[in-house]
Phi, psi and omega in degrees: 000141180277119181255005176297141181072006175269149177248128185237139175234129182232119174278152186062034187270004182274342183215169169057221182298319181301317179293322179294322177296319178300316179297321181295314178295321180297320180293342178261009172096006183278156168273128189232125174255135178242139180237155178173183182269332186265108185298321182299320179292322179295318180295322176297319180295321178296321176301318177301315182297313181297321180295335181265011174091003177269182176244116186260153177213127176262126180230105181294133184199132171258112187291350176280352179251106186301322180299321179293322178298312180299316180295325180294316178300315181297322179296319179296314181296319179296321183285322187255349179086008180160186179216123181254328183221132174231127181242112178276085188256339185303132180193166177208170184232125170261127182242160179130156177304142184306318183286353178261348184271134179270176185296324181296320179294320177297316181296321179298315180298313184284327178300317182282305191280337183249299181296320178299318177295316181297318181289325176298316178295314184304316186268349176274320190303318179304324179282324178294331177298329182285344184238008188051050190278187186232132179248132177241133177247127181274102175264218180188157170302334175296353174278359176232340181210143183226172181228162177303139180087357181243018186300316182293315179297314180298320179301320180293323182281329170300319180295320178299318179298319178296319178297317180298317179296319181292316180298323178300325177284316184290333181266359180304128177087357181269346185094349179263132177255155177233122179246120174269120184261127183236088180282153165273222180286123177224143177308130181192152176274007179298330180282353179251015178251139179272186183290351174264003183067028175268139184274136176236094184299335182282348180290142182271138174278109186268005178289149181300121184299322184290343180258358185262122181281146168291151185296328181297318179294318179298317182299320181299314182287331177294312179298319179298317180296321179289324175301322181276000177055043175291143179287324181212136180223121181247134174210159007276192178298312181294330178294321178295319179296312180298318180296319179301310182289328177297326180278317192256341180215060182300331178298325179289321176299318179301314180294319182297317179295321179295320182288316188256349184277000000 
């Protein structure tokens, strides 16, 4: 698909998957705006975008603040003349047994991963209607299957999947598509963030290296899925397998986690 003259906005675009998606769109000629809280990371991402032939824009935004989300969308539209693609990618992970997590930790998890996604959609869609645009919601394989210690994160991603399914129905016939993206293991600094969303570079990524995709590969399939206006797209191979059993044989997942966990 030709992305020249398209305007793209990605929340959480300063690092990880979001930054890789920004680079991918930029390499295809799009103008790309990245949002997040850390200005230094956004500026680095804009440098990446410019180097790949795109037009970059850094827009500082905390997705838990609706006013900032609304202002960010308007800034992107004013700068680029419209909005063709919006990716609600900003997210974080609260970990720990459910009975150990306090209300503040739950609110932080849901404010970012659920309310932030909903507000990004709310303020993007009116502009996407004008361009028959594409909306992407960053879910996870954890939206279909979970593990001990991941209850809060999984709950947020189950909610994202429900939002994606609902938006696909509500946007039917408007020209706007909604793609819920469900990655398996992908390189990301999310595993090095604590429950306060503070980064610990010294923390080790304990996910199986052979099952973890590089972000560049993930970005390519994400952009392709949104181009094809898929309602839901799950990757990697192990992620698809886990998602299948999580939907159709949850009892088997329970036994497997008990046996091997």
